[in-house]
C-alpha positions as CSV (number, residue, x, y, z in Angstrom):
1,M,89.0,105.0,99.4
2,Y,88.1,105.3,95.5
3,G,85.6,103.3,93.5
4,I,88.1,101.4,91.9
5,I,88.7,99.2,95.4
6,N,84.9,98.7,95.6
7,R,84.8,97.8,91.9
8,A,87.1,95.3,92.6
9,I,85.4,93.6,95.8
10,E,82.3,93.5,93.5
11,D,83.8,91.7,90.6
12,L,85.7,89.2,93.0
13,V,82.1,88.2,94.6
14,K,80.4,88.3,91.2
15,E,82.9,85.7,89.3
16,N,83.6,83.8,92.4
17,F,79.8,83.7,94.0
18,G,77.8,84.9,91.5
19,E,75.9,88.0,90.5
20,E,72.7,86.5,93.8
21,K,75.4,86.6,96.5
22,W,76.7,90.1,95.4
23,L,73.0,91.4,95.9
24,V,72.9,89.4,99.2
25,I,75.6,91.0,100.4
26,K,75.5,95.2,99.3
27,E,72.1,94.6,101.2
28,L,73.5,93.3,104.4
29,S,76.4,95.6,104.2
30,G,74.0,98.6,104.8
31,I,74.8,100.2,101.5
32,D,73.0,102.8,99.2
33,V,74.9,102.8,96.1
34,D,73.6,101.1,92.5
35,F,77.3,101.5,91.2
36,F,81.0,102.5,91.8
37,I,82.5,104.5,90.2
38,S,86.4,103.9,90.0
39,H,87.9,107.4,89.6
40,E,85.8,108.6,92.9
41,P,86.7,108.6,96.5
42,Y,84.4,106.9,98.7
43,D,84.3,106.7,102.6
44,D,86.4,104.2,104.0
45,A,83.7,102.7,106.1
46,I,82.3,101.4,102.8
47,T,85.0,99.1,102.0
48,Y,84.3,98.3,105.4
49,Q,81.4,97.1,105.8
50,L,82.0,95.5,102.3
51,A,84.0,93.4,103.6
52,G,82.5,93.0,107.0
53,A,79.2,92.1,104.9
54,I,81.4,89.6,102.9
55,S,83.0,88.1,106.1
56,A,79.3,87.0,107.3
57,E,77.7,86.1,104.9
58,M,80.3,83.6,103.7
59,D,81.2,82.6,106.8
60,M,84.9,83.5,106.4
61,H,87.2,85.4,108.8
62,I,87.3,89.0,107.5
63,D,91.2,88.3,107.0
64,A,90.5,86.1,104.6
65,V,88.4,87.7,103.0
66,L,90.7,90.7,102.6
67,G,93.8,88.3,102.2
68,L,91.6,87.4,98.5
69,L,91.2,90.5,98.0
70,G,94.7,91.6,98.3
71,E,95.2,88.5,95.4
72,W,92.0,89.6,93.5
73,W,93.2,93.7,93.7
74,V,97.1,92.0,92.0
75,L,95.9,88.9,89.7
76,R,92.8,91.1,88.5
77,T,91.7,94.5,88.7
78,G,95.8,95.7,88.8
79,M,96.6,93.5,85.7
80,E,93.4,94.7,83.9
81,K,93.4,98.5,85.0
82,Y,97.3,99.2,85.5
83,G,99.4,96.2,83.4
84,G,102.1,98.2,82.1
85,L,102.5,99.8,85.5
86,M,102.2,96.6,86.7
87,K,105.2,95.1,84.4
88,A,107.3,98.5,84.9
89,G,107.7,97.7,88.3
90,G,110.0,95.1,88.1
91,S,111.0,91.6,85.6
92,N,110.5,89.7,88.8
93,L,109.1,89.7,92.7
94,K,112.4,90.6,93.6
95,E,112.4,94.0,91.8
96,F,108.8,94.2,92.1
97,L,109.1,94.5,95.9
98,I,111.9,96.7,95.6
99,N,110.3,99.2,93.3
100,L,107.3,99.0,95.6
101,P,108.0,102.2,97.4
102,S,107.4,104.1,94.7
103,F,104.6,102.3,92.9
104,H,101.9,104.5,94.2
105,S,103.3,107.7,93.7
106,R,102.5,106.9,89.7
107,V,99.1,106.0,91.0
108,M,99.0,109.0,92.7
109,L,99.1,110.9,89.2
110,M,95.9,109.4,88.1
111,Y,93.6,109.5,91.8
112,P,95.1,113.0,93.1
113,K,92.7,112.6,96.5
114,L,94.6,109.4,97.1
115,S,95.8,108.8,100.7
116,P,97.9,105.7,99.8
117,P,99.8,103.3,102.1
118,E,103.8,103.6,102.3
119,F,106.3,100.7,101.7
120,Q,109.5,101.0,102.7
121,V,112.0,98.3,101.8
122,S,115.0,97.0,103.8
123,H,117.1,94.1,105.1
124,V,117.4,93.1,101.4
125,E,119.0,89.9,100.7
126,E,119.4,87.0,97.9
127,N,115.8,85.9,98.6
128,G,113.7,87.7,100.8
129,L,113.8,91.6,102.4
130,Y,111.6,93.2,104.9
131,L,108.7,95.3,103.6
132,H,107.2,98.3,106.1
133,Y,104.3,99.2,105.4
134,H,102.5,102.5,106.8
135,S,98.7,103.6,106.7
136,Q,96.3,105.8,108.2
137,R,93.7,102.7,107.9
138,I,94.0,100.2,110.4
139,G,93.2,96.7,109.7
140,L,93.8,96.1,106.5
141,K,97.7,94.2,106.9
142,A,95.6,90.6,105.7
143,F,95.0,92.5,102.3
144,V,98.7,93.5,102.2
145,G,99.9,89.8,102.7
146,G,96.8,88.9,99.8
147,L,98.8,91.5,97.8
148,L,102.5,89.8,98.7
149,S,100.6,85.8,97.5
150,G,98.8,87.4,94.4
151,L,102.5,89.0,93.5
152,G,104.5,85.8,93.9
153,K,101.9,84.0,91.9
154,L,102.2,87.0,89.8
155,Y,105.9,86.1,89.5
156,S,104.8,82.9,89.4
157,S,107.6,83.1,92.6
158,P,107.1,80.8,95.4
159,I,106.9,83.1,98.4
160,S,106.7,82.9,102.1
161,F,105.9,86.1,104.7
162,H,105.0,86.6,108.2
163,L,104.2,89.5,110.3
164,I,107.4,90.4,112.6
165,Q,105.6,93.7,113.8
166,S,102.8,95.5,114.2
167,R,100.6,97.7,115.4
168,D,98.4,95.5,116.9
169,E,101.2,95.5,119.9
170,G,101.8,98.9,119.8
171,A,104.2,99.5,116.7
172,T,104.1,102.2,114.4
173,H,103.9,100.1,111.4
174,E,103.2,96.4,110.0
175,I,106.8,95.3,108.6
176,F,106.3,91.5,106.8
177,K,110.0,89.2,107.0
178,V,109.4,87.9,102.8
179,N,111.1,85.3,101.4
180,W,111.5,83.7,97.9
């Protein structure tokens, strides 16, 4: 993953729990990186180790950590770093989700070594849709849930979602049923 993800984790911890807690979490993670460069690729293991250290130090389930990070990604990192791109995604939650499959194509122009997830949309209705999440990375469905929660907040739209298919149960990808 690119350094911007790890920087987002660092910012989330510092703002919500303090600089001292970040130093504890960083040490607990075993990561020996002084600072993360946003446009540099890092081994995925670093991100997983940081999330695991937050989980252990803050006594939070890893899914809660990933969900919190997903919301943070949309509301803080996404808007601060990619505000124009986020706004171009749609004028409301439904439009943004329908346009989500093309979002990472634009992001890859900025991060050429990116291995992004792929999103597909199906069963589009007036107040809901199915969001298909394909990724080479495992264990990030709670992060996607956090992204969805963050998007609901960003668009001031009540949102609910639940997982209707998971790789944990032998499927090829996750499917979220999303309603607003």
